[in-house]
N, C-alpha and C positions, 0 to 999 in steps of 0.2 A: 785808543790811540791805534793808527794803523800800524804802526812798527811793533807794537804789542800784540794786537790781534794775528798778524803774521807770524811771530815767534809762538804764540800759542799753537797756531795750525801747524806749524812745522814740528813741534814737540810730540804733538799727537801723533803725527806720521811717523816721527822716529820710534816712537813707542812701538806702533804697529808694525812697522819694518823689523824691530827687534824680536818681536813676539812670533811674527811668521818665521823668521830665520831660527826660532829655537833657542836665541840667545838668552842667558840668565843675567847679562849686563844691563845696568842701569841706564836709562836714557841719560846722555851727559847734557850738561847745561850749554845751551846754543848761543852765539852771538850773533845777532841781526844788526846790520850796520850798513850805511850808505857805502857803495863801493868806493875804491880808491880813484877810479875812471868813471865819470858819469856817463859814458856812452855804454857801459856795461849794464845798466838798469839803475832800478829805483833803490834795492837793497841786495846786499850779499850776505850769506850765511855759511858758517863753517860745519855744518852737519855732515855732509859727506866725506869730509876729511877727518872728521873725529871719529866716524863710524867705520873707517876702513879696515882699523885693526881688530874691532869685535867681531865685524861681519867677514873678515877675509876676503873683501872683493875691492875692484877699483873703485876710486871716489867717482869718477864720471858714470859708471854704473849705478851706484847708489844714488846719486843725483838725480838720474833718469828715473829711478824708481820713487824718488820723493817727489818729484814734479808730478807723477803720474796719479798720485795717492789721491783719492777722492777727498780725504780730510784737508787738503791743501787749498782745494776750490773754496775759498772763503771769501765773502764779498768785502773786498778791500777798498771799493769804490765809496769815498765818503767826502765830506767836506771839511773833515777835521785837518789840523795842520800841526 
C-alpha cells in the first residue's frame, strides 16, 4: 500500500536525521494521513512537529531536511488503491 511505503520511507529518514544530529532519541511513531484540505496534497505527516523538541530546531527546517533526504525518494507511483 502506498501509504505504508511512504511511512516506512519517512521513518528511515527520521532515523537518519536523528543519527546525523547525534541524538540518542528513538524515532517516534509517525502518522501519515490524508490532509484535512485536499489541496494540501495526498498525504500529511507529523514527523517535523514531533522532532522539534529532540532536534531543537524549527519544524519547517526539519520538514525541509526530511523532504531532501534520499531515502524519501521512494517509488510511490503504483496502481494500488
